[in-house]
N, C-alpha and C positions, 0 to 999 in steps of 0.2 A: 363496417368499421368496428363494431362491437366484438367481432370474432378475433380481431387482431390485437385488441387492447390487452388481454391477459398475457399473450405471448410477448408483446412489447414490454409490458411491466416486468415480467420475469427476467427478460434479457437486461433491462435497465438495472434491476436489483443485482444481477450477477456482475455487471460491469462496475457498479458502485462498490460492491463488496471487494471485487478484485483490485480496484484502484485504491481503496482504503488499506487493504493488506499490503500492497506494494509501497504505499506511502509510509505505513508503520514500519515496514522492514527497512526502508531508507532512513528513517529517524533513528532506529536502533543501531544501524550501521554507523551513522554519523556520531552518535553518542559513544559507541565503542572506539571509533577512530580518535575522538577527542580524548577519551580516557587513556588510550594507548599512547597518544602523543605526550600527555602530561607525565606518563610513567616512563617516557624515554624509550618506548619499544618500537617506534617507527622512525625511519630516517627522514 
């Protein structure tokens, strides 16, 4: 079990960083959408 722990930890960090980056991108897209809506640039 000790041999699998570092691999599992690396994959967990990779998934965590990926999920955080996707969430951050979604927040930025939402903010841009709101700003564009206030500016009258979206239908």
